[in-house]
Every structure is written in structure tokens, then in C-alpha cells.
MARNU-992417 format. One record per residue (C-alpha): residue number from 1; z, x, y. Coordinates in steps of 0.25 Angstrom, whole numbers. Layout:
residues N
<NUM <Z X Y>>,
...
//
This chain:
residues 838
<1 <225 533 868>>,
<2 <207 533 871>>,
<3 <205 530 856>>,
<4 <189 530 860>>,
<5 <178 522 858>>,
<6 <175 529 843>>,
<7 <190 524 840>>,
<8 <190 512 845>>,
<9 <178 508 836>>,
<10 <185 513 825>>,
<11 <198 505 827>>,
<12 <190 494 828>>,
<13 <184 495 815>>,
<14 <195 499 808>>,
<15 <203 486 813>>,
<16 <189 478 808>>,
<17 <193 485 796>>,
<18 <206 482 795>>,
<19 <203 466 798>>,
<20 <191 466 790>>,
<21 <200 472 778>>,
<22 <212 460 781>>,
<23 <202 450 782>>,
<24 <196 455 769>>,
<25 <209 456 763>>,
<26 <213 440 770>>,
<27 <201 437 765>>,
<28 <202 442 750>>,
<29 <215 435 752>>,
<30 <210 420 757>>,
<31 <200 422 744>>,
<32 <210 427 734>>,
<33 <219 416 738>>,
<34 <208 406 740>>,
<35 <204 408 725>>,
<36 <219 409 720>>,
<37 <216 397 711>>,
<38 <202 404 706>>,
<39 <210 417 704>>,
<40 <222 409 696>>,
<41 <211 406 687>>,
<42 <202 418 685>>,
<43 <215 424 683>>,
<44 <220 417 672>>,
<45 <207 417 666>>,
<46 <206 430 665>>,
<47 <222 433 661>>,
<48 <218 422 648>>,
<49 <205 432 647>>,
<50 <213 442 644>>,
<51 <225 439 636>>,
<52 <227 436 621>>,
<53 <237 427 621>>,
<54 <241 414 628>>,
<55 <249 416 642>>,
<56 <254 402 648>>,
<57 <259 403 664>>,
<58 <267 394 670>>,
<59 <261 396 686>>,
<60 <251 406 692>>,
<61 <253 410 708>>,
<62 <244 418 716>>,
<63 <249 428 726>>,
<64 <243 437 737>>,
<65 <251 442 743>>,
<66 <264 443 734>>,
<67 <257 459 732>>,
<68 <244 461 741>>,
<69 <234 465 738>>,
<70 <236 461 723>>,
<71 <236 447 721>>,
<72 <248 442 713>>,
<73 <245 431 701>>,
<74 <259 426 696>>,
<75 <261 418 682>>,
<76 <274 410 681>>,
<77 <279 409 668>>,
<78 <271 417 660>>,
<79 <270 416 644>>,
<80 <262 423 633>>,
<81 <263 423 621>>,
<82 <261 434 609>>,
<83 <247 440 608>>,
<84 <244 443 592>>,
<85 <230 445 591>>,
<86 <224 433 586>>,
<87 <236 425 584>>,
<88 <244 415 594>>,
<89 <258 414 596>>,
<90 <266 406 602>>,
<91 <277 417 608>>,
<92 <277 424 619>>,
<93 <273 437 623>>,
<94 <277 437 636>>,
<95 <282 427 649>>,
<96 <287 429 663>>,
<97 <294 421 674>>,
<98 <281 427 683>>,
<99 <270 437 679>>,
<100 <262 441 691>>,
<101 <248 449 691>>,
<102 <242 457 703>>,
<103 <227 459 706>>,
<104 <220 465 717>>,
<105 <215 454 727>>,
<106 <202 461 730>>,
<107 <200 463 714>>,
<108 <201 448 712>>,
<109 <189 445 725>>,
<110 <181 455 715>>,
<111 <186 446 703>>,
<112 <194 457 696>>,
<113 <208 452 691>>,
<114 <215 466 687>>,
<115 <229 465 687>>,
<116 <235 477 693>>,
<117 <250 474 693>>,
<118 <259 463 683>>,
<119 <274 458 687>>,
<120 <282 452 675>>,
<121 <295 445 680>>,
<122 <304 438 672>>,
<123 <299 438 656>>,
<124 <298 442 643>>,
<125 <286 452 633>>,
<126 <289 451 619>>,
<127 <281 461 613>>,
<128 <280 460 598>>,
<129 <274 466 586>>,
<130 <273 458 571>>,
<131 <274 463 558>>,
<132 <260 464 557>>,
<133 <257 473 568>>,
<134 <252 462 578>>,
<135 <256 464 592>>,
<136 <259 449 603>>,
<137 <256 459 615>>,
<138 <243 460 616>>,
<139 <239 449 625>>,
<140 <229 459 634>>,
<141 <215 457 629>>,
<142 <208 470 626>>,
<143 <199 476 637>>,
<144 <186 473 629>>,
<145 <190 457 629>>,
<146 <192 460 646>>,
<147 <181 471 648>>,
<148 <173 460 656>>,
<149 <186 455 663>>,
<150 <189 456 676>>,
<151 <205 454 673>>,
<152 <210 467 670>>,
<153 <223 476 673>>,
<154 <223 488 680>>,
<155 <238 488 682>>,
<156 <247 496 690>>,
<157 <261 490 692>>,
<158 <268 480 681>>,
<159 <281 474 685>>,
<160 <292 470 676>>,
<161 <303 462 680>>,
<162 <314 455 669>>,
<163 <306 455 657>>,
<164 <311 457 643>>,
<165 <303 466 635>>,
<166 <303 463 620>>,
<167 <297 470 608>>,
<168 <297 468 594>>,
<169 <291 475 584>>,
<170 <290 469 569>>,
<171 <283 482 564>>,
<172 <293 491 568>>,
<173 <307 482 568>>,
<174 <308 487 581>>,
<175 <312 475 594>>,
<176 <315 479 610>>,
<177 <321 471 622>>,
<178 <320 477 633>>,
<179 <323 467 647>>,
<180 <315 476 660>>,
<181 <321 473 673>>,
<182 <311 479 681>>,
<183 <299 488 678>>,
<184 <287 492 685>>,
<185 <276 501 680>>,
<186 <269 507 692>>,
<187 <256 515 692>>,
<188 <241 514 688>>,
<189 <241 505 675>>,
<190 <228 505 671>>,
<191 <216 513 669>>,
<192 <216 527 660>>,
<193 <224 535 665>>,
<194 <238 527 670>>,
<195 <251 533 677>>,
<196 <262 524 676>>,
<197 <277 523 682>>,
<198 <285 514 672>>,
<199 <302 510 679>>,
<200 <310 501 674>>,
<201 <323 495 672>>,
<202 <326 488 658>>,
<203 <337 486 648>>,
<204 <334 489 632>>,
<205 <341 475 625>>,
<206 <337 476 612>>,
<207 <332 487 603>>,
<208 <327 486 589>>,
<209 <324 494 577>>,
<210 <326 489 564>>,
<211 <337 483 561>>,
<212 <346 491 573>>,
<213 <348 484 587>>,
<214 <351 487 598>>,
<215 <355 479 609>>,
<216 <359 488 619>>,
<217 <354 480 635>>,
<218 <353 494 640>>,
<219 <348 495 655>>,
<220 <336 506 655>>,
<221 <328 513 666>>,
<222 <315 517 663>>,
<223 <305 526 673>>,
<224 <294 532 665>>,
<225 <281 538 672>>,
<226 <268 535 660>>,
<227 <253 543 662>>,
<228 <244 536 651>>,
<229 <229 539 648>>,
<230 <223 530 643>>,
<231 <211 537 639>>,
<232 <218 546 632>>,
<233 <229 537 627>>,
<234 <240 542 632>>,
<235 <254 538 637>>,
<236 <264 548 643>>,
<237 <277 547 649>>,
<238 <285 557 658>>,
<239 <297 557 669>>,
<240 <304 546 663>>,
<241 <316 540 663>>,
<242 <325 530 653>>,
<243 <337 527 659>>,
<244 <349 519 656>>,
<245 <362 518 662>>,
<246 <363 533 667>>,
<247 <358 540 655>>,
<248 <343 545 656>>,
<249 <333 548 646>>,
<250 <320 554 648>>,
<251 <308 552 640>>,
<252 <294 557 638>>,
<253 <282 557 628>>,
<254 <268 550 627>>,
<255 <262 540 618>>,
<256 <248 541 614>>,
<257 <241 528 610>>,
<258 <227 534 610>>,
<259 <224 530 596>>,
<260 <237 528 588>>,
<261 <250 529 598>>,
<262 <257 538 599>>,
<263 <271 541 606>>,
<264 <279 555 607>>,
<265 <292 551 616>>,
<266 <304 556 619>>,
<267 <317 552 626>>,
<268 <329 561 630>>,
<269 <343 559 635>>,
<270 <349 571 635>>,
<271 <363 569 640>>,
<272 <368 554 638>>,
<273 <380 551 645>>,
<274 <390 543 633>>,
<275 <395 537 646>>,
<276 <382 532 651>>,
<277 <377 527 637>>,
<278 <391 519 634>>,
<279 <387 511 649>>,
<280 <374 508 642>>,
<281 <378 501 631>>,
<282 <382 486 629>>,
<283 <392 479 636>>,
<284 <400 475 623>>,
<285 <399 491 618>>,
<286 <400 498 633>>,
<287 <414 488 634>>,
<288 <420 498 622>>,
<289 <419 510 630>>,
<290 <423 505 643>>,
<291 <436 513 644>>,
<292 <429 524 638>>,
<293 <426 537 645>>,
<294 <413 546 640>>,
<295 <410 559 639>>,
<296 <397 565 632>>,
<297 <382 565 632>>,
<298 <374 560 621>>,
<299 <361 568 619>>,
<300 <349 559 616>>,
<301 <334 563 613>>,
<302 <322 554 606>>,
<303 <310 553 603>>,
<304 <298 546 600>>,
<305 <285 549 592>>,
<306 <275 543 583>>,
<307 <264 531 583>>,
<308 <267 519 589>>,
<309 <261 506 584>>,
<310 <264 493 580>>,
<311 <269 495 566>>,
<312 <276 509 568>>,
<313 <287 517 578>>,
<314 <284 531 582>>,
<315 <297 541 578>>,
<316 <308 540 586>>,
<317 <320 549 584>>,
<318 <333 550 593>>,
<319 <343 560 592>>,
<320 <357 561 601>>,
<321 <370 566 600>>,
<322 <383 565 607>>,
<323 <393 578 609>>,
<324 <408 580 612>>,
<325 <408 565 618>>,
<326 <420 559 622>>,
<327 <425 544 626>>,
<328 <441 542 631>>,
<329 <446 531 633>>,
<330 <459 535 643>>,
<331 <466 522 644>>,
<332 <468 521 628>>,
<333 <469 537 627>>,
<334 <456 535 615>>,
<335 <446 547 615>>,
<336 <434 549 608>>,
<337 <429 563 610>>,
<338 <422 571 602>>,
<339 <411 563 602>>,
<340 <400 569 593>>,
<341 <387 563 586>>,
<342 <373 566 583>>,
<343 <363 555 580>>,
<344 <348 551 579>>,
<345 <339 540 576>>,
<346 <327 540 569>>,
<347 <316 529 566>>,
<348 <312 538 554>>,
<349 <300 542 547>>,
<350 <294 529 547>>,
<351 <297 523 561>>,
<352 <305 511 558>>,
<353 <318 504 557>>,
<354 <317 508 540>>,
<355 <317 523 545>>,
<356 <326 523 557>>,
<357 <340 529 557>>,
<358 <351 532 567>>,
<359 <360 544 563>>,
<360 <372 547 569>>,
<361 <379 562 562>>,
<362 <389 571 565>>,
<363 <398 560 572>>,
<364 <411 566 576>>,
<365 <423 561 586>>,
<366 <437 561 588>>,
<367 <445 549 592>>,
<368 <456 556 599>>,
<369 <464 562 587>>,
<370 <455 557 576>>,
<371 <442 558 574>>,
<372 <430 551 568>>,
<373 <417 559 563>>,
<374 <405 552 555>>,
<375 <390 549 554>>,
<376 <380 536 553>>,
<377 <367 533 550>>,
<378 <360 519 554>>,
<379 <346 519 545>>,
<380 <336 510 541>>,
<381 <337 501 554>>,
<382 <331 488 543>>,
<383 <341 490 535>>,
<384 <351 496 545>>,
<385 <357 506 537>>,
<386 <369 515 538>>,
<387 <374 527 532>>,
<388 <389 531 540>>,
<389 <403 541 535>>,
<390 <414 538 544>>,
<391 <427 548 545>>,
<392 <437 544 554>>,
<393 <453 548 558>>,
<394 <457 539 570>>,
<395 <468 533 576>>,
<396 <465 518 577>>,
<397 <472 517 589>>,
<398 <461 525 597>>,
<399 <451 519 588>>,
<400 <455 506 593>>,
<401 <454 510 607>>,
<402 <442 515 606>>,
<403 <436 504 598>>,
<404 <445 491 605>>,
<405 <444 483 593>>,
<406 <447 469 599>>,
<407 <456 463 588>>,
<408 <464 475 585>>,
<409 <477 473 595>>,
<410 <482 487 589>>,
<411 <478 499 580>>,
<412 <483 510 578>>,
<413 <485 523 566>>,
<414 <475 531 559>>,
<415 <464 530 551>>,
<416 <457 540 543>>,
<417 <444 535 537>>,
<418 <430 539 529>>,
<419 <420 530 528>>,
<420 <406 530 522>>,
<421 <396 516 525>>,
<422 <381 516 519>>,
<423 <374 502 520>>,
<424 <367 494 528>>,
<425 <372 486 542>>,
<426 <361 478 545>>,
<427 <367 465 540>>,
<428 <382 465 544>>,
<429 <385 451 537>>,
<430 <381 460 523>>,
<431 <390 474 526>>,
<432 <398 472 514>>,
<433 <386 473 505>>,
<434 <377 481 512>>,
<435 <386 492 518>>,
<436 <392 502 508>>,
<437 <405 508 514>>,
<438 <415 519 508>>,
<439 <428 527 513>>,
<440 <443 525 514>>,
<441 <451 525 525>>,
<442 <466 527 529>>,
<443 <476 520 540>>,
<444 <489 526 544>>,
<445 <498 518 551>>,
<446 <489 508 556>>,
<447 <494 498 566>>,
<448 <484 486 566>>,
<449 <487 472 577>>,
<450 <475 462 575>>,
<451 <477 452 588>>,
<452 <471 442 578>>,
<453 <480 443 568>>,
<454 <497 441 569>>,
<455 <500 453 559>>,
<456 <498 469 561>>,
<457 <500 482 553>>,
<458 <508 493 555>>,
<459 <511 506 548>>,
<460 <501 504 539>>,
<461 <493 513 529>>,
<462 <480 510 522>>,
<463 <471 516 514>>,
<464 <456 511 513>>,
<465 <446 512 505>>,
<466 <433 508 510>>,
<467 <420 505 496>>,
<468 <411 497 503>>,
<469 <415 485 512>>,
<470 <429 484 503>>,
<471 <441 493 506>>,
<472 <449 496 494>>,
<473 <464 495 502>>,
<474 <472 504 493>>,
<475 <483 506 502>>,
<476 <487 496 513>>,
<477 <502 499 518>>,
<478 <509 495 531>>,
<479 <517 484 538>>,
<480 <511 470 542>>,
<481 <520 464 553>>,
<482 <528 477 551>>,
<483 <531 470 538>>,
<484 <525 480 525>>,
<485 <515 479 517>>,
<486 <505 483 507>>,
<487 <490 481 504>>,
<488 <481 486 493>>,
<489 <469 480 489>>,
<490 <453 479 495>>,
<491 <446 472 506>>,
<492 <432 467 504>>,
<493 <420 465 514>>,
<494 <426 474 526>>,
<495 <413 476 533>>,
<496 <412 463 535>>,
<497 <427 463 541>>,
<498 <422 474 548>>,
<499 <410 467 556>>,
<500 <420 456 561>>,
<501 <418 445 546>>,
<502 <431 444 541>>,
<503 <424 432 533>>,
<504 <421 439 520>>,
<505 <432 450 521>>,
<506 <441 451 507>>,
<507 <452 455 501>>,
<508 <462 459 490>>,
<509 <474 467 486>>,
<510 <489 465 483>>,
<511 <499 466 497>>,
<512 <512 467 500>>,
<513 <520 463 511>>,
<514 <535 465 515>>,
<515 <534 451 524>>,
<516 <524 442 532>>,
<517 <528 431 542>>,
<518 <521 419 545>>,
<519 <525 413 557>>,
<520 <518 402 562>>,
<521 <520 389 569>>,
<522 <524 382 556>>,
<523 <527 392 548>>,
<524 <538 405 546>>,
<525 <534 412 536>>,
<526 <541 424 528>>,
<527 <536 432 517>>,
<528 <542 444 510>>,
<529 <539 454 501>>,
<530 <525 450 499>>,
<531 <516 453 486>>,
<532 <502 449 486>>,
<533 <488 451 479>>,
<534 <476 445 493>>,
<535 <466 441 489>>,
<536 <457 439 503>>,
<537 <443 435 503>>,
<538 <435 428 516>>,
<539 <440 413 512>>,
<540 <453 415 506>>,
<541 <466 422 505>>,
<542 <474 425 493>>,
<543 <489 430 488>>,
<544 <491 431 474>>,
<545 <502 435 467>>,
<546 <511 433 479>>,
<547 <525 434 479>>,
<548 <534 435 491>>,
<549 <547 432 498>>,
<550 <548 419 505>>,
<551 <561 410 508>>,
<552 <571 419 501>>,
<553 <564 418 490>>,
<554 <551 422 481>>,
<555 <537 415 482>>,
<556 <523 420 472>>,
<557 <511 413 469>>,
<558 <497 414 473>>,
<559 <491 406 487>>,
<560 <480 408 493>>,
<561 <469 402 504>>,
<562 <457 400 505>>,
<563 <449 395 518>>,
<564 <437 386 520>>,
<565 <430 388 533>>,
<566 <427 373 533>>,
<567 <440 366 527>>,
<568 <451 375 530>>,
<569 <455 382 518>>,
<570 <467 381 507>>,
<571 <480 387 504>>,
<572 <484 387 489>>,
<573 <491 393 479>>,
<574 <504 393 471>>,
<575 <520 397 473>>,
<576 <531 400 467>>,
<577 <543 399 477>>,
<578 <556 406 470>>,
<579 <570 404 478>>,
<580 <563 401 491>>,
<581 <572 397 501>>,
<582 <568 382 504>>,
<583 <577 382 518>>,
<584 <564 393 523>>,
<585 <554 387 516>>,
<586 <557 374 526>>,
<587 <559 382 537>>,
<588 <547 392 538>>,
<589 <536 382 533>>,
<590 <545 373 545>>,
<591 <548 361 536>>,
<592 <535 360 534>>,
<593 <531 351 544>>,
<594 <541 340 540>>,
<595 <556 338 546>>,
<596 <561 330 534>>,
<597 <568 341 528>>,
<598 <568 354 536>>,
<599 <573 369 533>>,
<600 <587 365 539>>,
<601 <590 355 529>>,
<602 <585 359 516>>,
<603 <589 372 509>>,
<604 <588 378 494>>,
<605 <580 388 485>>,
<606 <566 383 484>>,
<607 <560 387 468>>,
<608 <544 382 467>>,
<609 <531 382 464>>,
<610 <519 379 470>>,
<611 <505 375 468>>,
<612 <497 372 483>>,
<613 <486 370 490>>,
<614 <484 367 506>>,
<615 <472 364 511>>,
<616 <470 369 526>>,
<617 <461 364 537>>,
<618 <450 372 546>>,
<619 <460 375 556>>,
<620 <471 381 545>>,
<621 <479 369 546>>,
<622 <485 364 532>>,
<623 <479 351 527>>,
<624 <492 344 524>>,
<625 <485 332 517>>,
<626 <478 343 509>>,
<627 <491 349 503>>,
<628 <492 351 487>>,
<629 <503 357 480>>,
<630 <511 355 468>>,
<631 <528 362 470>>,
<632 <538 364 460>>,
<633 <551 367 466>>,
<634 <564 367 465>>,
<635 <575 370 475>>,
<636 <590 376 470>>,
<637 <601 376 479>>,
<638 <596 365 487>>,
<639 <602 356 500>>,
<640 <596 347 510>>,
<641 <605 344 521>>,
<642 <603 333 534>>,
<643 <589 328 528>>,
<644 <586 316 535>>,
<645 <580 308 523>>,
<646 <591 311 515>>,
<647 <600 307 527>>,
<648 <595 294 528>>,
<649 <600 290 514>>,
<650 <615 289 518>>,
<651 <613 277 517>>,
<652 <614 275 501>>,
<653 <621 291 501>>,
<654 <632 298 507>>,
<655 <626 303 519>>,
<656 <637 316 519>>,
<657 <629 321 504>>,
<658 <616 318 512>>,
<659 <617 328 522>>,
<660 <620 338 511>>,
<661 <612 339 499>>,
<662 <613 350 490>>,
<663 <607 349 477>>,
<664 <608 364 466>>,
<665 <591 362 460>>,
<666 <580 354 465>>,
<667 <567 353 457>>,
<668 <556 343 459>>,
<669 <540 345 462>>,
<670 <531 339 473>>,
<671 <518 338 474>>,
<672 <509 339 489>>,
<673 <495 331 487>>,
<674 <487 323 497>>,
<675 <497 324 508>>,
<676 <509 319 501>>,
<677 <522 327 494>>,
<678 <524 321 482>>,
<679 <540 324 477>>,
<680 <543 323 463>>,
<681 <554 319 458>>,
<682 <567 327 462>>,
<683 <583 326 458>>,
<684 <592 331 468>>,
<685 <607 332 463>>,
<686 <614 333 476>>,
<687 <630 337 480>>,
<688 <632 324 482>>,
<689 <621 315 476>>,
<690 <608 315 468>>,
<691 <595 311 471>>,
<692 <581 308 466>>,
<693 <569 311 476>>,
<694 <554 308 474>>,
<695 <543 302 485>>,
<696 <531 307 491>>,
<697 <529 312 507>>,
<698 <515 312 515>>,
<699 <511 323 524>>,
<700 <509 313 535>>,
<701 <524 308 533>>,
<702 <526 298 525>>,
<703 <537 298 513>>,
<704 <539 291 501>>,
<705 <551 297 494>>,
<706 <563 291 484>>,
<707 <576 294 482>>,
<708 <585 292 471>>,
<709 <600 294 474>>,
<710 <612 297 464>>,
<711 <625 294 468>>,
<712 <638 296 465>>,
<713 <648 284 471>>,
<714 <654 294 480>>,
<715 <640 296 484>>,
<716 <637 282 489>>,
<717 <642 276 503>>,
<718 <643 262 496>>,
<719 <651 267 485>>,
<720 <661 276 491>>,
<721 <665 264 502>>,
<722 <669 259 490>>,
<723 <675 270 483>>,
<724 <684 273 496>>,
<725 <687 258 494>>,
<726 <691 258 480>>,
<727 <700 271 480>>,
<728 <710 266 492>>,
<729 <712 253 484>>,
<730 <714 262 470>>,
<731 <714 276 473>>,
<732 <705 289 468>>,
<733 <698 288 457>>,
<734 <687 296 450>>,
<735 <673 291 451>>,
<736 <664 291 438>>,
<737 <654 303 437>>,
<738 <643 295 431>>,
<739 <643 285 441>>,
<740 <630 284 449>>,
<741 <622 277 460>>,
<742 <607 280 462>>,
<743 <600 273 474>>,
<744 <585 274 477>>,
<745 <579 276 489>>,
<746 <565 275 495>>,
<747 <563 283 507>>,
<748 <549 281 515>>,
<749 <545 281 528>>,
<750 <544 295 534>>,
<751 <554 307 535>>,
<752 <556 305 550>>,
<753 <559 290 547>>,
<754 <563 288 533>>,
<755 <565 274 527>>,
<756 <574 272 517>>,
<757 <574 260 505>>,
<758 <580 258 490>>,
<759 <570 260 480>>,
<760 <571 248 472>>,
<761 <562 250 463>>,
<762 <568 262 459>>,
<763 <583 256 459>>,
<764 <577 246 450>>,
<765 <573 256 440>>,
<766 <585 264 440>>,
<767 <593 251 438>>,
<768 <585 252 425>>,
<769 <585 264 422>>,
<770 <600 261 424>>,
<771 <603 249 414>>,
<772 <594 256 405>>,
<773 <603 268 404>>,
<774 <616 259 404>>,
<775 <610 250 392>>,
<776 <608 262 386>>,
<777 <623 265 387>>,
<778 <629 250 384>>,
<779 <621 250 371>>,
<780 <625 263 367>>,
<781 <640 261 370>>,
<782 <641 247 363>>,
<783 <632 255 349>>,
<784 <645 264 351>>,
<785 <654 256 351>>,
<786 <649 246 340>>,
<787 <649 260 331>>,
<788 <663 262 334>>,
<789 <665 250 331>>,
<790 <658 250 317>>,
<791 <665 262 311>>,
<792 <678 256 316>>,
<793 <674 244 307>>,
<794 <670 252 296>>,
<795 <685 261 295>>,
<796 <693 246 297>>,
<797 <684 242 284>>,
<798 <690 253 276>>,
<799 <703 252 281>>,
<800 <706 238 277>>,
<801 <699 243 264>>,
<802 <710 253 261>>,
<803 <720 243 266>>,
<804 <718 232 257>>,
<805 <717 243 244>>,
<806 <734 243 249>>,
<807 <731 258 258>>,
<808 <735 257 274>>,
<809 <729 267 284>>,
<810 <737 273 296>>,
<811 <732 281 306>>,
<812 <741 289 315>>,
<813 <739 296 328>>,
<814 <742 310 324>>,
<815 <735 309 312>>,
<816 <728 302 301>>,
<817 <735 298 287>>,
<818 <734 287 276>>,
<819 <750 280 276>>,
<820 <751 267 269>>,
<821 <763 260 275>>,
<822 <757 260 291>>,
<823 <743 254 295>>,
<824 <738 255 311>>,
<825 <730 249 316>>,
<826 <713 254 320>>,
<827 <712 263 334>>,
<828 <704 253 344>>,
<829 <692 261 351>>,
<830 <688 261 365>>,
<831 <677 256 370>>,
<832 <667 264 377>>,
<833 <667 262 393>>,
<834 <654 260 399>>,
<835 <652 262 414>>,
<836 <639 255 421>>,
<837 <637 258 437>>,
<838 <626 252 445>>,
//
């Protein structure tokens, strides 16, 4: 190719120009790099001059080639405090791990430090407006302060990555939290006419208006185009798209800000899929619908219109509706269909939380063959007031399949209800005081089993009347664990139970239960025909006027348990036991944890009065040394068989008699106090012998018993051997019924290893007693004998006086008469017989 002479000249000139430009650029870079420390100093100085707040920086780096021909200054660990006008603060306005500012190389050579690009990464920007209207985010000095400065901003690009944006306005009671994953603002971001393209990926984490809080973690993708006319003070938004999941919304409008700011913007989502709406809900809510198929759309329109300022909001309204939607669970054959509603949100005429409201009207749906309808209004977001009505006629099994309440193991039946609720739900802990509820409900053929409980309801019917936080139970009939029951009464503070708080629930009423079985490791108890008045409070349960059948007899009285979160609680009461089978009592209570006398060894019918108080620890285990009781008892037609303790008395008593001790009536009392059972004197008159018993039984196992055994001679081993020998020598003879032998025996040690000994003290006392009794008998016999002899002497004296006059007194066996011929001597009297036996 022949270029020619002129072409060669032009080519050389072009190459010279390129080389010169390259050399100049290299020279510029060398100059900038050589003066990087000076540039750092100038830039930091200019920044400090332009900022109204204190900024702390960890490290500053200058880079020439990251975004050539721009010079990038990167600040590491940047933190700035709040920029309230005329004030200092230590709270954080913004903080970034990395913050980069970009400048043109050739502008720097001219000492023109104009920022054309900003990149922020891994940080937070915290904007606040206080109640006094002051803002913390005006950190850049106004243009009049920097008119003579070479430090300016003529931005073409802003990049944000992993930045949390928080905004709180205490004047309007609003707060927002948005996490920006990636966002870019490109275009002409300076001058009087600006054109901006914004594209951002973010997560809407939190919105609060008054006391209404929405924590959604809603992913959003926003793309919009803005045109700003700074001269006329107008920002217009067009070609915008807001996407969350697969739901798309359109937005458009304007912002006038030349004088007082005014906004007029509309957001439209004409066909929002319910399926997509569910996919944007929080995970814990979304999991409820994971097995459901949804059909239908939501129509949504919102508008924002009005003035903007630190102290007020524009008017915000939103209308939405659902028509003919369906939720279907094919696995459970549950179908919520024909869902219809209309709703509206408004922040009111005053554009604040107090005037805000959310209305859902004309709600209706069908749950398989059942129906639900109602309305709901939430207003005054500061006080969180509600006004709602609900009417339902539903199959409870289908409702449980829809709600999936985890604590419920089984639920079926029919519910018909009509409710109205008014009041505040701001403080869920005080719903009973702040919420007014009225209505009624009926349950038909209810079957209910809750996982944590060992009891189940079946074939139950109920009529309930709701009044505030109380439920008047006018009828509750059914079967509890397949046993008929009946209850009528009132339950209070049920609103707390609905919020998962059982500590304030209370109830009272009359209960009838055909049978109740208690079966645990230590107790097997069956009560029948139970009638009682129930009083239930958060810390106590009482059964007053209790009447029931148990152990083959009757029990009546009052019993209560008072709970103490620190110490456990106390069970106390007064009970009367009437003719109950004592064998069943011992068997039901596992022989009270002892082996001395078991249900296999004791028989009889027990009648008793018991006044008791039993303390429990925080694990609901009885404190054995804290049991208090006073018991008066009587046992009729009783028997003790093969009681080891009595068998060990065989040294003193015939063993055959001890193995089967029977008695008609046994009555006494006992006291339990400070870990010790004290038995009052107890007299036992058995088939073969009688004995008296008293003593103490310590809960840790030690015993201190005293027996006084009264025997016939035939019941004493030693006497029996003697009598056998006498019978062999002299033949059979009768035993004197008054002959007796009393032995006093002391038993110590434990029930497992008892020790026996003569009770010398009581033996001596008894001997003295017998001597006193025998002394009295001898004296009385002598006195009687002396009296007889005195009377005979007087009679003899009279007879001798008659004989001295010549008269003779004769006594015949067949009749008495006087005869002067025959005489007889006085009849001899027999002396009384005295028997004293040791």
C-alpha cells in the first residue's frame, strides 16, 4: 500500500500525539503518585472542611489504576457520629468497612477535588428524626460554606453493597429497616437536570407504624428511572418496577420540592397470585401452607399523596380484594374455598399512627361443608384498637387439619359460634382488662386429646357464653376417659389462655364424674360417683363438699392444694372415711412405702376422720418430715394375719394365736408430726388373747412400741405345758375364767430388725396396781365376814335371854317354829373364798 508523503506526515503526527498523550498521562500519574501523601492530606482536610460531623478513619489508601483515569481513595473502618445541627453526639450516623471516593486524575492536577463516584461496602447508615424535628443526617455543609472550596461532588455513580439502611421518625412514630444487598445509581447525578437509573436488590426486614409492627424479611428487586429538574424542583418517577418473588408491582408519580415537598405516587398490583404472596411470608408462617395448593388472585392498589416534612406524612391509602380464592390440602381432604374479602388501609386524615386503620370487611369462606364469615377492623395504631365479629359453623377435625395446633393429638366434632370483640391488643399480657368479648358457642360430639395430658374427652356437648375474659359454662356433658362427667360453672381470664399464659386462669363450678382412675408408680386409685365443687386459681385447686365412693366405702370432706413456685406447695384438707376396705387402702397406696403390715396381712372396715397437711418440694415430691395429721379411726371386723412383728412375740404367746389375730372393733387415734407417727393407746380384744398397744414410729425407720398382752392360762406357753402335766396326773379340769396373766413387752430397733425386751417399768407398775386391787378385795371380804359374825352374835344374845326365861328355840329345815322341848345349835356360816393369782 502506497501512503504517500502527506500520509506519512499525518501518521507520524498521529503517533507523536498518541505518544505525547501517553507520556503526559504517565507523567500525570507519576505526579499524582509522587504526591499521594500530599493528596491524602489535602483530601482529608477538604473532607473535614465539608463535613458537619466527626469522622474516624482506620486507614487510607490511594489507588491510581483501579478505575483509571480516576484516582480512588479508600477509607477503611470509617465511622461518623450523628450530625444534629449545633450539637455533638456519640451515636453512629454511618459506619463502613470500606468507603471509596473517586476523583479524576487531571482534575487533581488542577487542584480540583470533585467526587464523581462513591462506593460503600459492609456498613450501616442510620437516619433519625427526633421528636423536636431535628435530623441527624445533614452531614454535608451547605453550598454557601463550600462556595470557595475546590472540594465538590459531581456524581455519576453510587454503589452500595451489604449495607443496612435504618430510618426512624419519632415525630410520625415510624421506623424502617432495609438491608441493601447490591444497589447501583447511574446517570447524571449532578447539575440542574439529572437523569438517574436505579437498580437494587434488597430485603425489607422491618416496618413499624405506631404500634403496628411487620417483621417480614421480604426480598425485593427494585428498578426505576428518575428525572430530576432541580431548577423547577420536581422529581418524576417512570418506568418503575417493584418485584418481590414472582409478584410485580408498578409505581409512578412525582415529587415537588421547590417550596414545601409534595408527593403524588401510585402503586398498582392488579393480579397478585395468592401462591406467590404466601411464598413471601416469613418461614414460620409459610410452613403452615406448605402442603396447600392455592388458586386465586389479589387485586392491590395504593396511593401516596400529600406534603412531606419531618413532622408529618402524606396521606396513604391502599385497597385490596380477594374473590373466589381456594386453599386445598389433598392429603388431608381439607378445602378452604370460596374465599372472598375486601380490605382497606389508611393512615387517616391526620396522617399519623393514631389515625391509621386496617379494615377487612365482607370476609367469607367455606371450610369443606362448614362456613366462616366476619369482619375485622384494626385502628389507632398507637393504642392498637380492634373491633371484630366472627360467625362460624365448622367441622373441628377439618379446622385442626387447617391450623395444625401441635399440642392437639386428636380433635373432631362440630363448633358453632358467634363472637364480637372490642378493645386494645397493645399489651397482650393485659388482654383480660383491655379486651371486651361477647358471644356464645356450642360444641357437639366433641372428641379431644391433648398430648401432654393423660385424659381425653369424648362424646362431649357444651353450651358456652362469653363475657369479656370469662366463659360461663351452662352445660358441659360428656365422657372423660370414657367415664361420664358433668360440669357447670365459670372460667375466668380465658383470654390469657389463648395467648399461651395459664398462670392467670381460674375456674369454679360443680363437677360430677362417674369414675376417676389414678395410676402411677406408687398409687393406684379408683374413685367413683364423684360430686364436688371445684375452685381453680393460678396457684391453688380446691375440691369442696367432696363426696365419692372409694375402697368399697364412702369418702367426703374438703381438700385443696396450694402451689408455691419456690417451695413446692401444700396439700391439706379434712376427710371422712366411712366403712372403707382397709385392705384396698393399703393396696392402692403401695402399703405406704413400708413392709411391716401389707394389704396381704390386714383386713377390716375402716371409719376415720383425718385432718392433714402435706408439704411438697419444687419437684412435687412429698416432704415426709413435713407431714402433719390428726386421725381418729375405728376398724370393724378386722384381722391381722402373719404379721412378722406379732409372730416374733411367740416367745411370750402361743404362735398359732399370733398368726391369725381377729377382733370385732378396734378404735383409737394417731398423730403425725415432725417425721413421727404417735399411736395413742389401742386395746385389741382378739379371738385368742387381748393386748394393749401404744408407741411411736419414726419415718426414717426406727420404732418404739409397747405391748401389754393379757392372756388366759391356756394361751400362755409355760402355763399350757404345766396344765398338760396336771391333766395327765389328775384328769381334765376347768380353768377359772378370771385367771389372767399380763405381760409387758417393749419393741425397739426397726420393723426389719426389731428388738424385744420385758418392759420392767410397766410390769412393776402393773404389779402395784394388782396388789392395790387385791388389797381392796381382801379388806372388803374381811369387812363382810366381820359384819356377818356381829349379826350372829346379836342373834345368839337374844336367844340366850329367851332361854333364861325358860323358852327354847328350835329351827327345822322345812319350816321355822318355836318349841319348848327340842333345841338346836346355831348354823355355821361358810367363809368367803379368796383367789389371788400372780
